[in-house]
N, C-alpha and C positions, 0 to 999 in steps of 0.2 A: 417421443413420436406425433405424428402430427395426426389430426382427425380430420378426416373427410367427412360432408354432407352430399350425398350425390340427391339431385331435384332434376322433377319434371319440368315438363311445358304450363305444367299450371301456374308459376310463378313469373312474376317480370322482373327485369332488370331494369335498377333507373338509372340514368342518363344524365347526371347532374349538369354536364355542359351543354346540352340542348334541351334540358329541363323536360324530358320524357320517358317514356319507361318502353320497353321493349321488352315482346315474350321469346325466350331461346326456346328451342326445342328439347336441351337439357342442360345443366350446370352443376359446376362442382363448385364448394365453399369450403375454404379452409379454417378449421380450430372453430370459430363461432359466426353464426348469422347474424348478421346485421340487416336490421328492417329497415326501411323510409318511413320517417313520420309514424312510427307507429305501428304498420299496416303490416301484416304478417302474410301479406300476397305480393308484396316488392320489395326483393333484395337490393342491398347497395355494393357486397363486397363479394361478386365472382373471380375467382380464379382460374376456371376455366369452361368455356363457354361451346357448345357443338350445337351444329346447328345443321338437319338432313337436307338437301337440296332436292328443289322439286324444277322445274323449267320454269314455274311464275317466276319463284324468289332467288334463284343462282344469281345472276346480276347483284341481288339487293344484297344477298348477304354477304358476296365475297367483295363487295366496294361499299356502298354507301353505310351500311349494317355494321360490318367491320369495320370502320373508320369511326364510327358513333363510339362501339365498344370500346377500340383504343385510347377513349379517354378515362376510361376508368382506372385508377389506380392499382387496385387489387387483380386487375386482369391480365393475364399473363400468358395462356394459352385459348387456341382456338380451332378447333376441328369441324375442319365440311367432310360429311358423307355424302357419296350420291346415291341416288334410287337408283340409276341406268343400268351401271355397271360396277364393279367392285373398282370403288377410286375414294382414299378418304387421303384427306389435304390435312396437316397440322401447320400450326403458325405459333410459332416461340418468340415470345421478345426477351430477348438478348440483353439489349440494354432501349431505354426511354424509345428509341425512334428505329429501332434495329430489329426486326424480325427474320427469324430462320424459318425457313418455308422448305418441307419433304412430303412430298406425294406419293402415295402408296396404291400402284393400281393392277396387283397381284393377288390373288385371292389365296396364293399359299404363303401370304407373304404376313409380317404382322405391323403394327406401329405402333412407335413408342411415344406415349404421354410423359414428357419429361416435367411436368407441373407434377404430377401425381406419382411419379415415379412406379408408372403400369405400362406393361405391354399386352396388347391385344390382336390377337389374330384376328385377319379378314373375316376368316370362314369362320369366326365366332359371331363377327356382327351384322356377315350378310347370312348369317343360318337360316335355313327354310327360306332363301331366297333365290327365285330363279328368274333369270335373266334372258331377254331375246337374242 
């Protein structure tokens, strides 16, 4: 049995390739947390990363930030959640340079997170949210 840790936006992810750290909106780590330089606020081994898209960050989250995250060996799934409408995209690493992308835009549908073997209903993700 695998053990997962679901963590919020108060932790940073260390990206060795660029010698920087980034704040995700949420992340999942499998088995054990690996910290950078004994700092309890910087994680080295995310399995799954979630970003909630806003108009100001969407292009960065889809582009540069994703490219930075891709350099992390443990990272295999990226989940982008829109604030504007029921819209969730998942990116799953099939091979080193091959990512499978699935987009779900129906609030009655669900999204499958392969890295942690969990299915989430968009109705639950967007519970209490009213769209214009």
